[in-house]
N, CA, C and O atoms as a GROMACS GRO file, in nm:
protein
  648
    1MET      N    1  12.686  11.076  12.120
    1MET     CA    2  12.644  10.992  12.006
    1MET      C    3  12.731  11.032  11.885
    1MET      O    4  12.682  11.034  11.772
    2SER      N    5  12.849  11.060  11.906
    2SER     CA    6  12.933  11.100  11.791
    2SER      C    7  12.971  10.981  11.710
    2SER      O    8  13.015  10.995  11.596
    3ASP      N    9  12.956  10.868  11.765
    3ASP     CA   10  13.006  10.734  11.685
    3ASP      C   11  12.885  10.690  11.601
    3ASP      O   12  12.798  10.609  11.634
    4GLN      N   13  12.897  10.761  11.477
    4GLN     CA   14  12.786  10.742  11.382
    4GLN      C   15  12.789  10.590  11.322
    4GLN      O   16  12.688  10.537  11.275
    5ALA      N   17  12.909  10.531  11.328
    5ALA     CA   18  12.915  10.392  11.262
    5ALA      C   19  12.840  10.302  11.355
    5ALA      O   20  12.805  10.196  11.302
    6SER      N   21  12.809  10.317  11.478
    6SER     CA   22  12.741  10.216  11.555
    6SER      C   23  12.595  10.241  11.546
    6SER      O   24  12.519  10.161  11.600
    7VAL      N   25  12.545  10.350  11.479
    7VAL     CA   26  12.396  10.366  11.462
    7VAL      C   27  12.345  10.291  11.347
    7VAL      O   28  12.373  10.327  11.233
    8SER      N   29  12.270  10.186  11.370
    8SER     CA   30  12.208  10.105  11.258
    8SER      C   31  12.073  10.140  11.216
    8SER      O   32  12.000  10.202  11.293
    9ARG      N   33  12.038  10.108  11.110
    9ARG     CA   34  11.888  10.146  11.062
    9ARG      C   35  11.789  10.091  11.156
    9ARG      O   36  11.682  10.150  11.170
   10PHE      N   37  11.819   9.971  11.228
   10PHE     CA   38  11.726   9.916  11.319
   10PHE      C   39  11.708   9.994  11.442
   10PHE      O   40  11.597  10.007  11.493
   11SER      N   41  11.827  10.052  11.495
   11SER     CA   42  11.816  10.142  11.595
   11SER      C   43  11.753  10.267  11.571
   11SER      O   44  11.688  10.318  11.662
   12VAL      N   45  11.765  10.330  11.449
   12VAL     CA   46  11.694  10.438  11.417
   12VAL      C   47  11.546  10.416  11.402
   12VAL      O   48  11.464  10.497  11.444
   13VAL      N   49  11.514  10.302  11.342
   13VAL     CA   50  11.362  10.270  11.339
   13VAL      C   51  11.308  10.264  11.473
   13VAL      O   52  11.198  10.313  11.495
   14SER      N   53  11.385  10.200  11.577
   14SER     CA   54  11.342  10.185  11.703
   14SER      C   55  11.318  10.333  11.767
   14SER      O   56  11.218  10.359  11.833
   15ALA      N   57  11.413  10.418  11.742
   15ALA     CA   58  11.405  10.566  11.799
   15ALA      C   59  11.282  10.626  11.737
   15ALA      O   60  11.208  10.696  11.806
   16ILE      N   61  11.257  10.603  11.609
   16ILE     CA   62  11.138  10.674  11.544
   16ILE      C   63  11.018  10.619  11.597
   16ILE      O   64  10.922  10.693  11.621
   17MET      N   65  11.012  10.485  11.619
   17MET     CA   66  10.900  10.420  11.698
   17MET      C   67  10.872  10.486  11.824
   17MET      O   68  10.759  10.523  11.855
   18GLU      N   69  10.979  10.501  11.902
   18GLU     CA   70  10.970  10.555  12.032
   18GLU      C   71  10.910  10.708  12.031
   18GLU      O   72  10.827  10.749  12.112
   19ARG      N   73  10.966  10.779  11.930
   19ARG     CA   74  10.914  10.915  11.919
   19ARG      C   75  10.763  10.924  11.882
   19ARG      O   76  10.692  11.018  11.918
   20LEU      N   77  10.719  10.818  11.808
   20LEU     CA   78  10.578  10.802  11.771
   20LEU      C   79  10.495  10.746  11.880
   20LEU      O   80  10.372  10.742  11.871
   21GLY      N   81  10.563  10.699  11.987
   21GLY     CA   82  10.491  10.644  12.091
   21GLY      C   83  10.435  10.505  12.074
   21GLY      O   84  10.340  10.468  12.142
   22ILE      N   85  10.496  10.424  11.981
   22ILE     CA   86  10.457  10.293  11.938
   22ILE      C   87  10.546  10.194  11.988
   22ILE      O   88  10.665  10.198  11.960
   23SER      N   89  10.491  10.097  12.068
   23SER     CA   90  10.574   9.984  12.120
   23SER      C   91  10.594   9.878  12.009
   23SER      O   92  10.526   9.879  11.907
   24ALA      N   93  10.691   9.787  12.032
   24ALA     CA   94  10.718   9.678  11.935
   24ALA      C   95  10.589   9.587  11.930
   24ALA      O   96  10.562   9.529  11.825
   25ASP      N   97  10.507   9.574  12.043
   25ASP     CA   98  10.387   9.493  12.039
   25ASP      C   99  10.284   9.570  11.951
   25ASP      O  100  10.224   9.507  11.864
   26GLN      N  101  10.261   9.698  11.968
   26GLN     CA  102  10.179   9.785  11.888
   26GLN      C  103  10.216   9.757  11.734
   26GLN      O  104  10.133   9.719  11.652
   27ALA      N  105  10.337   9.779  11.709
   27ALA     CA  106  10.381   9.764  11.563
   27ALA      C  107  10.343   9.628  11.500
   27ALA      O  108  10.310   9.616  11.382
   28ARG      N  109  10.351   9.526  11.591
   28ARG     CA  110  10.323   9.394  11.536
   28ARG      C  111  10.162   9.378  11.512
   28ARG      O  112  10.114   9.313  11.420
   29ASN      N  113  10.093   9.443  11.604
   29ASN     CA  114   9.958   9.406  11.610
   29ASN      C  115   9.858   9.510  11.578
   29ASN      O  116   9.739   9.481  11.589
   30ASP      N  117   9.896   9.633  11.537
   30ASP     CA  118   9.803   9.739  11.519
   30ASP      C  119   9.839   9.808  11.376
   30ASP      O  120   9.947   9.861  11.351
   31PHE      N  121   9.736   9.797  11.292
   31PHE     CA  122   9.749   9.854  11.152
   31PHE      C  123   9.788   9.996  11.158
   31PHE      O  124   9.883  10.034  11.090
   32ASP      N  125   9.719  10.083  11.240
   32ASP     CA  126   9.742  10.220  11.241
   32ASP      C  127   9.889  10.248  11.294
   32ASP      O  128   9.954  10.340  11.245
   33ALA      N  129   9.936  10.172  11.388
   33ALA     CA  130  10.078  10.189  11.422
   33ALA      C  131  10.179  10.160  11.313
   33ALA      O  132  10.274  10.237  11.298
   34ARG      N  133  10.163  10.051  11.235
   34ARG     CA  134  10.242  10.018  11.128
   34ARG      C  135  10.231  10.126  11.024
   34ARG      O  136  10.332  10.163  10.962
   35PHE      N  137  10.110  10.178  11.001
   35PHE     CA  138  10.089  10.270  10.899
   35PHE      C  139  10.169  10.399  10.927
   35PHE      O  140  10.228  10.455  10.834
   36MET      N  141  10.174  10.448  11.056
   36MET     CA  142  10.254  10.558  11.092
   36MET      C  143  10.395  10.534  11.082
   36MET      O  144  10.469  10.623  11.040
   37ILE      N  145  10.438  10.422  11.116
   37ILE     CA  146  10.590  10.385  11.106
   37ILE      C  147  10.618  10.390  10.956
   37ILE      O  148  10.711  10.458  10.913
   38GLN      N  149  10.544  10.323  10.882
   38GLN     CA  150  10.579  10.317  10.732
   38GLN      C  151  10.593  10.457  10.665
   38GLN      O  152  10.691  10.491  10.600
   39LYS      N  153  10.491  10.528  10.688
   39LYS     CA  154  10.490  10.681  10.620
   39LYS      C  155  10.585  10.764  10.676
   39LYS      O  156  10.647  10.841  10.603
   40THR      N  157  10.610  10.760  10.812
   40THR     CA  158  10.706  10.839  10.878
   40THR      C  159  10.858  10.807  10.828
   40THR      O  160  10.942  10.893  10.800
   41VAL      N  161  10.878  10.674  10.823
   41VAL     CA  162  11.019  10.636  10.775
   41VAL      C  163  11.031  10.670  10.632
   41VAL      O  164  11.137  10.719  10.591
   42TYR      N  165  10.924  10.648  10.547
   42TYR     CA  166  10.933  10.689  10.408
   42TYR      C  167  10.970  10.829  10.393
   42TYR      O  168  11.059  10.860  10.314
   43LEU      N  169  10.903  10.921  10.468
   43LEU     CA  170  10.926  11.069  10.449
   43LEU      C  171  11.068  11.105  10.504
   43LEU      O  172  11.142  11.182  10.443
   44LEU      N  173  11.102  11.049  10.617
   44LEU     CA  174  11.230  11.080  10.680
   44LEU      C  175  11.354  11.044  10.587
   44LEU      O  176  11.450  11.119  10.575
   45GLN      N  177  11.345  10.931  10.527
   45GLN     CA  178  11.462  10.883  10.454
   45GLN      C  179  11.484  10.970  10.324
   45GLN      O  180  11.583  10.949  10.254
   46LEU      N  181  11.394  11.066  10.291
   46LEU     CA  182  11.413  11.144  10.184
   46LEU      C  183  11.515  11.256  10.210
   46LEU      O  184  11.573  11.317  10.120
   47HIS      N  185  11.532  11.277  10.345
   47HIS     CA  186  11.629  11.377  10.381
   47HIS      C  187  11.771  11.311  10.367
   47HIS      O  188  11.790  11.192  10.389
   48PRO      N  189  11.858  11.388  10.333
   48PRO     CA  190  12.007  11.336  10.312
   48PRO      C  191  12.065  11.273  10.433
   48PRO      O  192  12.134  11.172  10.425
   49GLU      N  193  12.035  11.334  10.552
   49GLU     CA  194  12.100  11.281  10.672
   49GLU      C  195  12.026  11.158  10.720
   49GLU      O  196  12.093  11.075  10.781
   50PHE      N  197  11.895  11.131  10.702
   50PHE     CA  198  11.826  11.017  10.749
   50PHE      C  199  11.845  10.893  10.641
   50PHE      O  200  11.833  10.775  10.670
   51SER      N  201  11.877  10.943  10.512
   51SER     CA  202  11.889  10.842  10.410
   51SER      C  203  12.013  10.746  10.430
   51SER      O  204  12.013  10.630  10.390
   52ARG      N  205  12.118  10.806  10.495
   52ARG     CA  206  12.236  10.735  10.514
   52ARG      C  207  12.204  10.606  10.615
   52ARG      O  208  12.273  10.504  10.613
   53PHE      N  209  12.100  10.622  10.695
   53PHE     CA  210  12.075  10.518  10.812
   53PHE      C  211  11.949  10.430  10.765
   53PHE      O  212  11.939  10.313  10.801
   54LEU      N  213  11.864  10.484  10.692
   54LEU     CA  214  11.734  10.411  10.658
   54LEU      C  215  11.734  10.339  10.531
   54LEU      O  216  11.741  10.216  10.534
   55ALA      N  217  11.727  10.402  10.416
   55ALA     CA  218  11.749  10.341  10.285
   55ALA      C  219  11.662  10.216  10.269
   55ALA      O  220  11.714  10.110  10.236
   56PHE      N  221  11.519  10.229  10.296
   56PHE     CA  222  11.440  10.115  10.274
   56PHE      C  223  11.380  10.126  10.135
   56PHE      O  224  11.351  10.239  10.094
   57ARG      N  225  11.361  10.028  10.066
   57ARG     CA  226  11.292  10.020   9.925
   57ARG      C  227  11.143  10.020   9.957
   57ARG      O  228  11.098   9.944  10.042
   58PHE      N  229  11.065  10.108   9.889
   58PHE     CA  230  10.922  10.115   9.909
   58PHE      C  231  10.854  10.106   9.769
   58PHE      O  232  10.908  10.146   9.666
   59ASN      N  233  10.738  10.052   9.776
   59ASN     CA  234  10.644  10.040   9.661
   59ASN      C  235  10.518  10.111   9.692
   59ASN      O  236  10.477  10.114   9.808
   60LEU      N  237  10.452  10.170   9.596
   60LEU     CA  238  10.328  10.239   9.613
   60LEU      C  239  10.208  10.128   9.623
   60LEU      O  240  10.184  10.047   9.533
   61TYR      N  241  10.140  10.137   9.742
   61TYR     CA  242  10.019  10.055   9.767
   61TYR      C  243   9.902  10.150   9.788
   61TYR      O  244   9.914  10.273   9.792
   62LEU      N  245   9.790  10.082   9.801
   62LEU     CA  246   9.664  10.155   9.820
   62LEU      C  247   9.667  10.272   9.915
   62LEU      O  248   9.612  10.379   9.885
   63ARG      N  249   9.730  10.254  10.030
   63ARG     CA  250   9.741  10.345  10.142
   63ARG      C  251   9.875  10.422  10.140
   63ARG      O  252   9.910  10.486  10.240
   64GLY      N  253   9.948  10.417  10.032
   64GLY     CA  254  10.070  10.485  10.013
   64GLY      C  255  10.185  10.391  10.016
   64GLY      O  256  10.169  10.269  10.018
   65PRO      N  257  10.314  10.457  10.017
   65PRO     CA  258  10.424  10.383  10.001
   65PRO      C  259  10.441  10.281  10.120
   65PRO      O  260  10.410  10.311  10.235
   66TYR      N  261  10.498  10.147  10.082
   66TYR     CA  262  10.502  10.046  10.188
   66TYR      C  263  10.644   9.965  10.156
   66TYR      O  264  10.689   9.940  10.044
   67SER      N  265  10.694   9.938  10.265
   67SER     CA  266  10.827   9.867  10.253
   67SER      C  267  10.822   9.725  10.329
   67SER      O  268  10.816   9.721  10.452
   68PRO      N  269  10.825   9.619  10.256
   68PRO     CA  270  10.833   9.487  10.328
   68PRO      C  271  10.955   9.474  10.410
   68PRO      O  272  10.951   9.412  10.517
   69ASP      N  273  11.058   9.526  10.367
   69ASP     CA  274  11.192   9.523  10.447
   69ASP      C  275  11.173   9.603  10.586
   69ASP      O  276  11.219   9.559  10.692
   70LEU      N  277  11.106   9.720  10.578
   70LEU     CA  278  11.085   9.791  10.704
   70LEU      C  279  10.986   9.715  10.795
   70LEU      O  280  10.997   9.719  10.918
   71ALA      N  281  10.884   9.642  10.728
   71ALA     CA  282  10.795   9.561  10.811
   71ALA      C  283  10.868   9.455  10.880
   71ALA      O  284  10.838   9.425  10.995
   72ARG      N  285  10.969   9.390  10.812
   72ARG     CA  286  11.050   9.291  10.882
   72ARG      C  287  11.120   9.342  11.004
   72ARG      O  288  11.142   9.272  11.103
   73VAL      N  289  11.152   9.463  10.992
   73VAL     CA  290  11.232   9.524  11.123
   73VAL      C  291  11.147   9.534  11.234
   73VAL      O  292  11.187   9.493  11.343
   74TYR      N  293  11.017   9.589  11.219
   74TYR     CA  294  10.932   9.607  11.336
   74TYR      C  295  10.860   9.470  11.380
   74TYR      O  296  10.808   9.457  11.491
   75PHE      N  297  10.862   9.373  11.285
   75PHE     CA  298  10.803   9.247  11.320
   75PHE      C  299  10.914   9.156  11.382
   75PHE      O  300  10.877   9.057  11.444
   76SER      N  301  11.029   9.181  11.372
   76SER     CA  302  11.136   9.108  11.421
   76SER      C  303  11.136   9.108  11.572
   76SER      O  304  11.107   9.210  11.634
   77GLN      N  305  11.171   8.984  11.640
   77GLN     CA  306  11.167   8.985  11.772
   77GLN      C  307  11.279   9.061  11.853
   77GLN      O  308  11.269   9.097  11.970
   78THR      N  309  11.383   9.080  11.773
   78THR     CA  310  11.513   9.143  11.839
   78THR      C  311  11.509   9.294  11.798
   78THR      O  312  11.569   9.335  11.699
   79GLN      N  313  11.439   9.366  11.872
   79GLN     CA  314  11.447   9.516  11.856
   79GLN      C  315  11.568   9.579  11.918
   79GLN      O  316  11.592   9.554  12.036
   80GLU      N  317  11.645   9.656  11.851
   80GLU     CA  318  11.757   9.714  11.896
   80GLU      C  319  11.725   9.838  11.975
   80GLU      O  320  11.620   9.900  11.955
   81SER      N  321  11.815   9.876  12.066
   81SER     CA  322  11.784   9.997  12.154
   81SER      C  323  11.770  10.113  12.062
   81SER      O  324  11.846  10.128  11.965
   82PRO      N  325  11.672  10.198  12.092
   82PRO     CA  326  11.659  10.312  12.016
   82PRO      C  327  11.779  10.411  12.011
   82PRO      O  328  11.836  10.446  12.114
   83ARG      N  329  11.817  10.457  11.884
   83ARG     CA  330  11.935  10.539  11.887
   83ARG      C  331  11.921  10.623  11.761
   83ARG      O  332  11.916  10.570  11.650
   84MET      N  333  11.914  10.749  11.778
   84MET     CA  334  11.910  10.847  11.663
   84MET      C  335  12.062  10.896  11.636
   84MET      O  336  12.140  10.920  11.727
   85PRO      N  337  12.091  10.907  11.508
   85PRO     CA  338  12.228  10.964  11.481
   85PRO      C  339  12.236  11.108  11.514
   85PRO      O  340  12.133  11.174  11.527
   86GLU      N  341  12.351  11.160  11.527
   86GLU     CA  342  12.376  11.297  11.532
   86GLU      C  343  12.310  11.364  11.422
   86GLU      O  344  12.324  11.313  11.310
   87LEU      N  345  12.234  11.480  11.436
   87LEU     CA  346  12.159  11.533  11.322
   87LEU      C  347  12.196  11.693  11.324
   87LEU      O  348  12.226  11.753  11.427
   88SER      N  349  12.189  11.741  11.217
   88SER     CA  350  12.195  11.886  11.189
   88SER      C  351  12.071  11.951  11.250
   88SER      O  352  11.977  11.878  11.284
   89GLN      N  353  12.066  12.086  11.268
   89GLN     CA  354  11.948  12.152  11.301
   89GLN      C  355  11.838  12.132  11.214
   89GLN      O  356  11.724  12.111  11.256
   90SER      N  357  11.870  12.140  11.080
   90SER     CA  358  11.775  12.124  10.970
   90SER      C  359  11.710  11.982  10.978
   90SER      O  360  11.588  11.968  10.964
   91ALA      N  361  11.795  11.879  10.999
   91ALA     CA  362  11.733  11.744  11.000
   91ALA      C  363  11.649  11.732  11.128
   91ALA      O  364  11.544  11.669  11.123
   92LYS      N  365  11.688  11.786  11.235
   92LYS     CA  366  11.604  11.785  11.361
   92LYS      C  367  11.469  11.856  11.331
   92LYS      O  368  11.366  11.803  11.373
   93GLU      N  369  11.464  11.969  11.263
   93GLU     CA  370  11.344  12.038  11.229
   93GLU      C  371  11.259  11.953  11.141
   93GLU      O  372  11.138  11.944  11.161
   94TYR      N  373  11.322  11.886  11.039
   94TYR     CA  374  11.243  11.801  10.949
   94TYR      C  375  11.176  11.678  11.025
   94TYR      O  376  11.063  11.635  11.000
   95LEU      N  377  11.259  11.631  11.117
   95LEU     CA  378  11.202  11.516  11.201
   95LEU      C  379  11.083  11.560  11.273
   95LEU      O  380  10.987  11.483  11.279
   96GLU      N  381  11.076  11.685  11.334
   96GLU     CA  382  10.977  11.734  11.397
   96GLU      C  383  10.847  11.766  11.326
   96GLU      O  384  10.733  11.749  11.369
   97THR      N  385  10.887  11.817  11.201
   97THR     CA  386  10.777  11.846  11.095
   97THR      C  387  10.708  11.717  11.060
   97THR      O  388  10.585  11.716  11.057
   98VAL      N  389  10.776  11.610  11.034
   98VAL     CA  390  10.720  11.491  10.993
   98VAL      C  391  10.643  11.430  11.105
   98VAL      O  392  10.532  11.381  11.086
   99LEU      N  393  10.700  11.433  11.221
   99LEU     CA  394  10.619  11.379  11.342
   99LEU      C  395  10.494  11.450  11.362
   99LEU      O  396  10.402  11.388  11.416
  100SER      N  397  10.475  11.582  11.323
  100SER     CA  398  10.369  11.656  11.361
  100SER      C  399  10.261  11.636  11.255
  100SER      O  400  10.152  11.690  11.274
  101LEU      N  401  10.283  11.558  11.138
  101LEU     CA  402  10.183  11.547  11.034
  101LEU      C  403  10.078  11.448  11.091
  101LEU      O  404  10.107  11.357  11.168
  102SER      N  405   9.948  11.475  11.043
  102SER     CA  406   9.837  11.389  11.065
  102SER      C  407   9.852  11.267  10.989
  102SER      O  408   9.928  11.266  10.892
  103PRO      N  409   9.781  11.152  11.027
  103PRO     CA  410   9.788  11.046  10.930
  103PRO      C  411   9.742  11.058  10.793
  103PRO      O  412   9.793  10.994  10.702
  104ASP      N  413   9.639  11.147  10.777
  104ASP     CA  414   9.600  11.165  10.629
  104ASP      C  415   9.704  11.258  10.552
  104ASP      O  416   9.718  11.245  10.431
  105SER      N  417   9.773  11.345  10.619
  105SER     CA  418   9.884  11.420  10.552
  105SER      C  419   9.991  11.335  10.520
  105SER      O  420  10.041  11.340  10.407
  106LEU      N  421  10.039  11.244  10.621
  106LEU     CA  422  10.136  11.152  10.593
  106LEU      C  423  10.104  11.064  10.469
  106LEU      O  424  10.190  11.049  10.383
  107GLU      N  425   9.985  11.006  10.459
  107GLU     CA  426   9.937  10.933  10.346
  107GLU      C  427   9.951  11.002  10.218
  107GLU      O  428  10.014  10.950  10.126
  108LEU      N  429   9.891  11.129  10.206
  108LEU     CA  430   9.878  11.200  10.094
  108LEU      C  431  10.026  11.259  10.040
  108LEU      O  432  10.058  11.253   9.921
  109ILE      N  433  10.099  11.309  10.130
  109ILE     CA  434  10.222  11.361  10.092
  109ILE      C  435  10.314  11.247  10.048
  109ILE      O  436  10.373  11.256   9.940
  110SER      N  437  10.329  11.136  10.130
  110SER     CA  438  10.406  11.026  10.071
  110SER      C  439  10.364  10.966   9.943
  110SER      O  440  10.444  10.917   9.863
  111SER      N  441  10.242  10.969   9.927
  111SER     CA  442  10.173  10.907   9.801
  111SER      C  443  10.210  10.993   9.683
  111SER      O  444  10.245  10.946   9.574
  112VAL      N  445  10.198  11.131   9.713
  112VAL     CA  446  10.230  11.220   9.593
  112VAL      C  447  10.382  11.208   9.568
  112VAL      O  448  10.424  11.207   9.452
  113ILE      N  449  10.468  11.200   9.674
  113ILE     CA  450  10.610  11.200   9.644
  113ILE      C  451  10.651  11.071   9.576
  113ILE      O  452  10.739  11.070   9.490
  114GLU      N  453  10.583  10.956   9.616
  114GLU     CA  454  10.614  10.833   9.539
  114GLU      C  455  10.571  10.832   9.406
  114GLU      O  456  10.638  10.774   9.321
  115ALA      N  457  10.456  10.897   9.377
  115ALA     CA  458  10.405  10.916   9.242
  115ALA      C  459  10.512  10.998   9.143
  115ALA      O  460  10.534  10.971   9.024
  116ILE      N  461  10.568  11.095   9.214
  116ILE     CA  462  10.662  11.190   9.146
  116ILE      C  463  10.786  11.088   9.123
  116ILE      O  464  10.835  11.088   9.010
  117ARG      N  465  10.837  11.008   9.214
  117ARG     CA  466  10.955  10.920   9.199
  117ARG      C  467  10.928  10.820   9.093
  117ARG      O  468  11.014  10.788   9.011
  118ILE      N  469  10.806  10.768   9.094
  118ILE     CA  470  10.769  10.662   8.984
  118ILE      C  471  10.767  10.716   8.846
  118ILE      O  472  10.803  10.648   8.750
  119ASN      N  473  10.721  10.848   8.833
  119ASN     CA  474  10.691  10.926   8.711
  119ASN      C  475  10.768  11.051   8.692
  119ASN      O  476  10.709  11.158   8.676
  120PRO      N  477  10.898  11.041   8.692
  120PRO     CA  478  10.980  11.165   8.682
  120PRO      C  479  10.950  11.238   8.568
  120PRO      O  480  10.934  11.181   8.460
  121GLY      N  481  10.939  11.378   8.584
  121GLY     CA  482  10.907  11.473   8.474
  121GLY      C  483  10.771  11.494   8.444
  121GLY      O  484  10.745  11.586   8.366
  122LEU      N  485  10.674  11.423   8.493
  122LEU     CA  486  10.535  11.446   8.484
  122LEU      C  487  10.503  11.575   8.546
  122LEU      O  488  10.553  11.606   8.654
  123PRO      N  489  10.416  11.658   8.478
  123PRO     CA  490  10.358  11.782   8.541
  123PRO      C  491  10.279  11.761   8.663
  123PRO      O  492  10.225  11.652   8.682
  124GLU      N  493  10.271  11.849   8.740
  124GLU     CA  494  10.179  11.851   8.867
  124GLU      C  495  10.040  11.797   8.848
  124GLU      O  496   9.988  11.717   8.925
  125GLU      N  497   9.983  11.846   8.738
  125GLU     CA  498   9.839  11.803   8.707
  125GLU      C  499   9.836  11.655   8.690
  125GLU      O  500   9.739  11.594   8.735
  126SER      N  501   9.935  11.590   8.629
  126SER     CA  502   9.925  11.448   8.595
  126SER      C  503   9.964  11.380   8.712
  126SER      O  504   9.916  11.268   8.723
  127ILE      N  505  10.043  11.421   8.805
  127ILE     CA  506  10.071  11.362   8.932
  127ILE      C  507   9.955  11.353   9.015
  127ILE      O  508   9.919  11.247   9.066
  128VAL      N  509   9.890  11.472   9.030
  128VAL     CA  510   9.777  11.479   9.098
  128VAL      C  511   9.667  11.382   9.059
  128VAL      O  512   9.602  11.315   9.139
  129GLU      N  513   9.649  11.383   8.913
  129GLU     CA  514   9.545  11.277   8.862
  129GLU      C  515   9.583  11.138   8.889
  129GLU      O  516   9.494  11.056   8.913
  130ARG      N  517   9.707  11.103   8.888
  130ARG     CA  518   9.750  10.961   8.922
  130ARG      C  519   9.719  10.928   9.061
  130ARG      O  520   9.674  10.817   9.091
  131VAL      N  521   9.743  11.025   9.151
  131VAL     CA  522   9.726  10.998   9.296
  131VAL      C  523   9.572  10.999   9.323
  131VAL      O  524   9.527  10.925   9.410
  132TYR      N  525   9.494  11.078   9.254
  132TYR     CA  526   9.348  11.088   9.266
  132TYR      C  527   9.285  10.947   9.216
  132TYR      O  528   9.188  10.898   9.274
  133GLU      N  529   9.344  10.891   9.113
  133GLU     CA  530   9.307  10.749   9.063
  133GLU      C  531   9.303  10.649   9.180
  133GLU      O  532   9.212  10.567   9.193
  134ILE      N  533   9.402  10.660   9.262
  134ILE     CA  534   9.422  10.561   9.371
  134ILE      C  535   9.338  10.608   9.494
  134ILE      O  536   9.280  10.524   9.564
  135LYS      N  537   9.332  10.723   9.518
  135LYS     CA  538   9.294  10.778   9.638
  135LYS      C  539   9.159  10.864   9.628
  135LYS      O  540   9.118  10.927   9.726
  136GLY      N  541   9.100  10.863   9.517
  136GLY     CA  542   8.978  10.944   9.498
  136GLY      C  543   8.850  10.904   9.586
  136GLY      O  544   8.758  10.984   9.603
  137ASP      N  545   8.850  10.786   9.636
  137ASP     CA  546   8.744  10.741   9.722
  137ASP      C  547   8.766  10.791   9.863
  137ASP      O  548   8.673  10.793   9.944
  138ARG      N  549   8.893  10.832   9.894
  138ARG     CA  550   8.918  10.882  10.030
  138ARG      C  551   8.948  11.032  10.032
  138ARG      O  552   8.922  11.096  10.133
  139PHE      N  553   9.000  11.089   9.929
  139PHE     CA  554   9.042  11.226   9.925
  139PHE      C  555   8.993  11.300   9.810
  139PHE      O  556   8.973  11.248   9.701
  140ALA      N  557   8.974  11.429   9.838
  140ALA     CA  558   8.915  11.521   9.732
  140ALA      C  559   9.047  11.561   9.648
  140ALA      O  560   9.158  11.563   9.701
  141LYS      N  561   9.028  11.590   9.524
  141LYS     CA  562   9.137  11.643   9.447
  141LYS      C  563   9.205  11.762   9.495
  141LYS      O  564   9.323  11.783   9.468
  142LYS      N  565   9.135  11.841   9.564
  142LYS     CA  566   9.188  11.966   9.616
  142LYS      C  567   9.291  11.928   9.742
  142LYS      O  568   9.393  11.992   9.767
  143GLU      N  569   9.253  11.827   9.806
  143GLU     CA  570   9.338  11.772   9.918
  143GLU      C  571   9.474  11.720   9.859
  143GLU      O  572   9.582  11.741   9.914
  144ILE      N  573   9.459  11.650   9.744
  144ILE     CA  574   9.581  11.596   9.669
  144ILE      C  575   9.670  11.712   9.614
  144ILE      O  576   9.793  11.705   9.621
  145GLU      N  577   9.608  11.814   9.562
  145GLU     CA  578   9.684  11.926   9.501
  145GLU      C  579   9.751  12.001   9.618
  145GLU      O  580   9.861  12.054   9.599
  146GLN      N  581   9.692  12.008   9.738
  146GLN     CA  582   9.758  12.068   9.860
  146GLN      C  583   9.880  11.982   9.901
  146GLN      O  584   9.989  12.030   9.932
  147ALA      N  585   9.850  11.850   9.900
  147ALA     CA  586   9.967  11.756   9.943
  147ALA      C  587  10.083  11.773   9.843
  147ALA      O  588  10.199  11.770   9.885
  148TYR      N  589  10.056  11.791   9.714
  148TYR     CA  590  10.163  11.830   9.621
  148TYR      C  591  10.248  11.952   9.654
  148TYR      O  592  10.371  11.949   9.656
  149LYS      N  593  10.170  12.061   9.682
  149LYS     CA  594  10.230  12.181   9.723
  149LYS      C  595  10.320  12.163   9.848
  149LYS      O  596  10.433  12.212   9.854
  150ASP      N  597  10.262  12.089   9.950
  150ASP     CA  598  10.326  12.066  10.068
  150ASP      C  599  10.457  11.984  10.042
  150ASP      O  600  10.562  12.016  10.097
  151ALA      N  601  10.448  11.879   9.957
  151ALA     CA  602  10.565  11.802   9.928
  151ALA      C  603  10.673  11.894   9.859
  151ALA      O  604  10.792  11.877   9.887
  152MET      N  605  10.637  11.982   9.776
  152MET     CA  606  10.730  12.065   9.713
  152MET      C  607  10.794  12.163   9.806
  152MET      O  608  10.913  12.194   9.793
  153LYS      N  609  10.714  12.216   9.905
  153LYS     CA  610  10.770  12.302  10.001
  153LYS      C  611  10.877  12.236  10.096
  153LYS      O  612  10.981  12.295  10.128
  154LEU      N  613  10.845  12.115  10.136
  154LEU     CA  614  10.924  12.036  10.213
  154LEU      C  615  11.057  12.001  10.133
  154LEU      O  616  11.164  12.009  10.194
  155LYS      N  617  11.054  11.967  10.013
  155LYS     CA  618  11.163  11.956   9.929
  155LYS      C  619  11.260  12.065   9.923
  155LYS      O  620  11.382  12.052   9.937
  156LYS      N  621  11.197  12.173   9.902
  156LYS     CA  622  11.286  12.311   9.903
  156LYS      C  623  11.332  12.351  10.032
  156LYS      O  624  11.444  12.400  10.041
  157GLU      N  625  11.255  12.335  10.141
  157GLU     CA  626  11.298  12.388  10.269
  157GLU      C  627  11.394  12.288  10.332
  157GLU      O  628  11.475  12.336  10.411
  158PHE      N  629  11.397  12.152  10.308
  158PHE     CA  630  11.477  12.059  10.374
  158PHE      C  631  11.577  11.988  10.280
  158PHE      O  632  11.649  11.897  10.319
  159GLY      N  633  11.577  12.034  10.160
  159GLY     CA  634  11.660  11.961  10.063
  159GLY      C  635  11.642  11.823  10.036
  159GLY      O  636  11.740  11.751  10.016
  160LEU      N  637  11.506  11.772  10.033
  160LEU     CA  638  11.472  11.638  10.025
  160LEU      C  639  11.516  11.588   9.875
  160LEU      O  640  11.524  11.666   9.780
  161GLN      N  641  11.541  11.451   9.866
  161GLN     CA  642  11.592  11.400   9.747
  161GLN      C  643  11.476  11.306   9.696
  161GLN      O  644  11.457  11.195   9.745
  162PHE      N  645  11.401  11.357   9.593
  162PHE     CA  646  11.301  11.284   9.521
  162PHE      C  647  11.282  11.356   9.390
  162PHE      O  648  11.201  11.315   9.307
   0.00000   0.00000   0.00000
């Protein structure tokens, strides 16, 4: 897999879906499958190595960041063969870390990061409050505070860009 130029974002998304155990049919027909794809791709593309291949635009929605462009990829009839680019050990470890997150953790961490991206320079307390306004019916403030800490840890450990 040394030919990085032949790795497209479509083949990387297919590889991510394969790692998540999600078929193209599941992606088209199952909200939970689409949710996992959306949040996983969102978090992965924050890593410099994945950002070269993914680079989807996301907006913050009720259940966290969502990309209509990414949705078009998994709704398309022409799925490319799964292909992951060559990755450093750090990027591989980050991939495994993201793949191990629970759906709730994916939702909270990605929502916190998107709130940070939308509101650069806001202190932690303000970010937590903004996310709580959206997710307070589903998550306690303490869970959101923990997601903020987890996001900052991931940023430091893996050099994420947000």
